[in-house]
N, C-alpha and C positions, 0 to 999 in steps of 0.2 A: 503493500499500502505506500500511496504517496501522497502528501499534505503540501499545498499551496497556504501562504499567509500573504495576505495584502495588509498594510497598514496604512490608512486615510490619515494625514495629522493637517492641521491649520485648514479645516473646512469652513465656510462660511455660514450661517444659518441657512440659506439660499440653498447650497449644495448640498451641506447636510440634508435636507426635507427631499429636494431630487433625488440623491443616492437613496433614502429609505423608498421613495416611490416606486422608482425602477427597480431595486432590491424585489419589493414585496408583487408588484404586478405583472414584472417583466421576467427577471434573473432569475428569481428561484422558482418559478413554473419550469422556464427553458433548463435547468438542471436538474430538476427532479425527473424531467425527460432522457435524460445522457446516459446511454449504456457506461457503466464502470463507476458512476456517480455513487456514492456511500452518504455520505454526510457533510452538512455545512451549516456553520457556525457564525453568525455576525456578532460581534461584542463590540460595545460603547463604554468608554473608560469615563471617568467623573471630569476629565482635562479635555472631553470631546475627541480624543483618537479613538477610528472607528478601526477594528481589526474585522478581516474575512479568513475563516479557515474552511477549506473544504479540502476532504478526504477522498480519494480514487482509488480505483484498484489497482491502477498500473499508470503509469507517465504516460504510455500512450493512450489510456483511456483521458486521462487530464488534458491530454493538448487536443484530442478531437472534440471531445466534450465544451472544453472553453471555447474553442472555435464555431460550435455548434451554437452555443447559447448564445455568443456575441454577434451572430447572424440573425438573432431573434430580430424582426421589426421591431422599430419602435412605436411605445404607445403615441397615442393620438395628440398630436402638438406638442412631442417630447424633444427638445435642441438638443442632440448629440453633442454639442459644446457645454453642455450643464452638467452633462453627466461626469463626475469625477473620476480620475485613474488613481490608482494607490500609487500614492509616495514611494511605496518600498515592496517589493514582492520577495518571497525566500520559499524554498523549497526545500522539505523534510520527508525523509525516509520515515513511516512507521515502523518503532523496534519494538513497541508494545503496546497494549491498551485493554483498557478493563470497561466492561458495560454493566449496569444493573437491567436486568431483564424486568419486565412489567410483573411479571407475577412474583419477583421477589417482594415486590412491595408490599403486597396484603399476605404474602404465605410465608415469607423470610426464608434466609438461606438454606434451609435444613429439607425443604420442598423439593430442592434439586436434587437430585443423587449424584454422588461425586463430587459434591462442591466441598 
């Protein structure tokens, strides 16, 4: 698995609002439709910094999925010049991860044999 981390800094209130609109209405649905897409997290710090974290099955899936998602038609009235790009993008190989299954919340860890 591979992770792409994009950092957005110094966005005006208008740019942050357009970024959120683009994310919710255009980009997230496009990502969900991509083969090899596993997870997306979008984080907002108290200082206004935004992080975009996406996890993919492979580098090839990430490259193809990002190209297809970016090719998604703009929303009505959307100006591409107002959609911010990250200040920095980094890539990380996933070396380990943990998850909690939905059943764990109600049933506790003893509900899964072998845990």
